[in-house]
PLY file of the C-alpha trace (Angstrom):
ply
format ascii 1.0
element vertex 167
property float x
property float y
property float z
element edge 166
property int vertex1
property int vertex2
end_header
-21.87 -42.43 4.09
-21.35 -39.40 6.39
-18.89 -36.72 5.41
-15.74 -36.82 7.55
-14.72 -33.64 9.31
-11.21 -32.38 8.52
-8.79 -32.16 11.41
-7.93 -28.60 12.37
-4.59 -27.21 11.24
-2.43 -25.36 13.78
0.58 -23.10 13.25
2.36 -21.29 16.08
-0.38 -22.52 18.40
-3.11 -20.81 16.33
-5.90 -22.76 14.69
-6.02 -21.83 11.01
-9.64 -21.02 10.18
-11.57 -19.68 7.21
-12.68 -16.96 7.73
-9.72 -15.76 9.76
-10.13 -15.59 13.52
-9.34 -12.47 15.53
-6.21 -14.20 16.86
-5.04 -14.84 13.28
-5.58 -11.18 12.33
-3.73 -10.04 15.46
-0.84 -12.43 14.79
-0.58 -11.30 11.15
-0.64 -7.63 12.18
2.23 -8.27 14.60
4.18 -10.05 11.83
3.45 -7.16 9.45
4.96 -4.68 11.92
8.19 -6.68 12.10
8.34 -7.07 8.31
7.77 -3.38 7.67
10.43 -2.47 10.23
12.92 -4.83 8.57
12.18 -3.50 5.09
12.46 0.12 6.24
15.78 -0.60 7.96
17.29 -2.03 4.76
15.73 0.79 2.68
17.11 3.49 4.99
20.60 1.93 5.04
20.64 1.84 1.24
19.46 5.46 1.05
22.33 6.45 3.34
24.81 4.69 1.04
23.32 6.59 -1.88
23.62 9.93 -0.05
27.22 9.24 1.00
28.27 8.40 -2.54
26.45 11.24 -4.23
26.53 14.96 -3.60
24.21 16.99 -1.38
21.54 17.26 -4.09
21.12 13.49 -4.54
17.66 13.49 -2.94
16.30 16.18 -5.26
17.96 15.21 -8.56
16.41 12.82 -11.07
16.15 9.17 -10.08
17.98 8.39 -13.36
20.82 10.87 -12.67
22.89 8.22 -10.87
23.68 4.57 -11.52
21.65 3.37 -8.54
22.26 -0.32 -9.30
26.03 0.04 -8.80
25.95 2.63 -5.98
23.31 1.04 -3.74
22.35 -2.30 -5.34
19.76 -3.29 -2.76
17.91 0.02 -3.10
16.48 -0.71 -6.52
15.78 -4.38 -5.67
13.91 -3.45 -2.47
11.96 -0.75 -4.33
10.92 -3.24 -7.02
10.09 -5.85 -4.38
7.65 -3.54 -2.59
6.22 -1.46 -5.41
4.70 -2.67 -8.65
6.01 0.36 -10.55
9.40 1.58 -11.71
10.74 5.12 -11.79
12.60 7.07 -14.41
13.35 10.61 -15.38
11.15 13.19 -13.66
11.24 11.51 -10.24
13.68 12.48 -7.52
15.02 10.09 -4.92
13.03 12.05 -2.33
9.79 11.49 -4.29
10.54 7.77 -4.69
11.31 7.52 -0.96
7.97 9.11 0.00
5.99 6.90 -2.40
7.89 3.79 -1.26
7.14 4.49 2.41
3.48 5.19 1.66
3.15 1.96 -0.35
4.78 -0.06 2.42
2.61 1.54 5.13
-0.66 0.88 3.28
0.20 -2.58 1.90
-2.33 -5.33 2.67
-1.07 -8.23 4.80
-1.54 -10.83 2.03
0.58 -8.74 -0.32
3.22 -8.09 2.35
3.36 -11.86 3.02
4.08 -12.60 -0.65
6.49 -9.70 -1.20
8.44 -10.34 2.01
8.77 -14.01 1.15
10.28 -13.10 -2.20
12.59 -10.44 -0.69
13.76 -12.98 1.90
14.35 -15.58 -0.81
16.57 -13.02 -2.58
18.45 -12.36 0.73
17.41 -8.71 0.71
15.72 -8.72 4.12
16.29 -10.74 7.31
14.09 -13.62 8.39
11.30 -12.87 10.86
10.34 -14.44 14.17
7.07 -15.78 12.76
5.42 -16.07 9.36
1.92 -14.83 8.68
-0.75 -17.50 8.86
-3.71 -18.34 6.65
-2.15 -17.39 3.32
-1.31 -20.09 0.82
1.52 -18.88 -1.38
5.05 -17.91 -0.42
8.33 -18.13 -2.34
10.08 -19.50 0.74
9.52 -19.74 4.45
10.80 -16.47 5.84
10.68 -17.17 9.56
13.98 -17.71 11.30
12.76 -20.00 14.02
14.88 -22.80 15.36
12.64 -25.75 16.03
13.77 -27.70 19.07
11.27 -29.80 20.99
8.30 -27.71 19.94
7.41 -24.91 17.58
7.32 -21.31 18.75
3.93 -20.12 19.92
2.35 -16.85 18.83
1.50 -14.23 21.43
-2.09 -14.59 20.26
-2.39 -18.37 20.65
-4.74 -19.42 23.43
-3.15 -20.78 26.58
-3.41 -24.52 27.07
-6.60 -25.31 28.91
-7.99 -21.83 28.33
-11.75 -21.83 28.11
-13.26 -19.91 25.22
-16.61 -18.36 26.14
-19.28 -18.11 23.49
-21.32 -14.98 23.85
0 1
1 2
2 3
3 4
4 5
5 6
6 7
7 8
8 9
9 10
10 11
11 12
12 13
13 14
14 15
15 16
16 17
17 18
18 19
19 20
20 21
21 22
22 23
23 24
24 25
25 26
26 27
27 28
28 29
29 30
30 31
31 32
32 33
33 34
34 35
35 36
36 37
37 38
38 39
39 40
40 41
41 42
42 43
43 44
44 45
45 46
46 47
47 48
48 49
49 50
50 51
51 52
52 53
53 54
54 55
55 56
56 57
57 58
58 59
59 60
60 61
61 62
62 63
63 64
64 65
65 66
66 67
67 68
68 69
69 70
70 71
71 72
72 73
73 74
74 75
75 76
76 77
77 78
78 79
79 80
80 81
81 82
82 83
83 84
84 85
85 86
86 87
87 88
88 89
89 90
90 91
91 92
92 93
93 94
94 95
95 96
96 97
97 98
98 99
99 100
100 101
101 102
102 103
103 104
104 105
105 106
106 107
107 108
108 109
109 110
110 111
111 112
112 113
113 114
114 115
115 116
116 117
117 118
118 119
119 120
120 121
121 122
122 123
123 124
124 125
125 126
126 127
127 128
128 129
129 130
130 131
131 132
132 133
133 134
134 135
135 136
136 137
137 138
138 139
139 140
140 141
141 142
142 143
143 144
144 145
145 146
146 147
147 148
148 149
149 150
150 151
151 152
152 153
153 154
154 155
155 156
156 157
157 158
158 159
159 160
160 161
161 162
162 163
163 164
164 165
165 166
C-alpha cells in the first residue's frame, strides 16, 4: 500500500516546512525583533524604577546591595527569564545590564521563542503580533491576535496566486 503524503500545515499564511523555508526564517526574525523590543522596554522601565528608588550610585554598587525583588520586582524576573545565570555580590547593576542586553541580542530564535512564551505566561511582557513558526514547545501562545473571519497573515507569506519560480 502506498504511503500517504501528509497535508501541509500553514500558520499566518506560511507553509511550515522542515527544513525551514526562507519565508519562515524571515518571519521569525521579524517576530524576534518585536520580542526583543518588548523585553528591553520592560527591562529599561524596571531599571528606571530601581534608579529612582536608589541613590546615584545604584548602577555601580553591588547587585546584592539593594532588595531588588521589592524595589523593582519585574527586574529580577525578567533577568532570570532571559539569562540562565543569577548574580550576586561582585556584580554591579551596570554589569548585569550590559550582560543582559548582550544575552538578549545574541539569543537564538528557538530560545527566544521559549523564553518569551514563559515571560508572557507570567505576564511580564506584552503579547506580540505574531508567534514564531516551526518550533514545537511554548508555555502559552504569546500572540495577541484577534481572530475574526481569518487569521492574520505574515508579511512573508506568499500572495494568493503568486507563482513560485524554481531556479
